[in-house]
C-alpha positions in Angstrom: 0.0 0.0 -0.1 1.5 3.4 -1.1 1.6 6.3 1.3 -1.0 8.2 -0.8 -3.5 5.6 -0.1 -3.1 6.0 3.6 -3.3 9.8 3.5 -6.4 11.3 5.4 -8.1 13.8 2.8 -7.6 17.5 3.2 -11.3 17.7 3.2 -11.3 15.8 6.7 -9.0 18.4 8.4 -11.1 21.3 6.9 -14.4 19.7 8.3 -12.6 18.8 11.7 -11.7 22.7 12.0 -15.2 23.6 11.0 -16.6 21.5 14.0 -14.4 23.3 16.6 -14.7 26.6 15.2 -18.6 26.5 15.5 -18.5 24.5 18.5 -20.5 26.9 20.9 -23.3 27.3 18.3 -23.5 23.2 17.8 -24.1 22.7 21.5 -27.3 24.7 21.0 -28.6 22.2 18.6 -26.7 19.2 19.1 -25.9 18.8 22.6 -24.8 15.5 24.0 -24.8 14.0 20.6 -22.3 12.6 18.1 -22.3 14.6 14.8 -20.5 14.7 11.4 -19.9 17.5 9.3 -19.3 17.6 5.4 -18.6 21.1 3.5 -19.7 23.1 6.6 -22.9 21.3 7.2 -23.9 18.7 9.9 -24.8 15.7 7.8 -25.6 13.4 10.7 -26.4 13.3 14.3 -27.1 11.0 16.7 -26.7 9.1 20.1 -23.8 6.7 18.7 -21.0 6.9 16.4 -22.3 4.1 14.4 -25.7 5.6 14.0 -24.0 8.7 12.8 -21.7 6.9 10.2 -24.7 4.8 9.0 -27.0 7.9 8.3 -23.8 10.0 6.8 -23.0 7.1 4.5 -26.6 7.0 3.1 -26.3 10.6 2.4 -23.0 11.2 1.1 -21.6 8.0 0.3 -18.3 6.5 1.5 -16.1 9.4 3.0 -13.8 10.0 5.8 -15.4 12.3 8.0 -14.7 13.6 11.6 -17.2 12.0 14.0 -17.3 14.4 17.1 -19.4 14.3 20.4 -21.0 17.6 21.3 -20.6 17.7 24.9 -22.4 20.0 26.9 -22.4 20.5 30.8 -20.4 18.3 32.9 -20.0 14.6 32.2 -18.4 11.9 34.4 -16.8 8.9 32.9 -15.8 5.8 34.8 -15.4 2.1 34.5 -15.5 -0.5 36.8 -11.8 -2.3 37.1 -10.6 -4.8 39.5 -6.9 -4.2 39.9 
């Protein structure tokens, strides 16, 4: 496999940057949801990454897109571990 086959497309980074630039406004409509963006538009949102990927694939086909959790408020994450 060549290096160009593994390269993440420029539009991925542009869409990722757009998410972070618009994060505050995204929290108003997509608080505590997973989203993905293409060309500066939210193309899918949902409660799980797989749900968002499925919706996005139906809408725009197979693309390399950033999927981001739009967190609002305080969340506590944890696991049960036996050490």
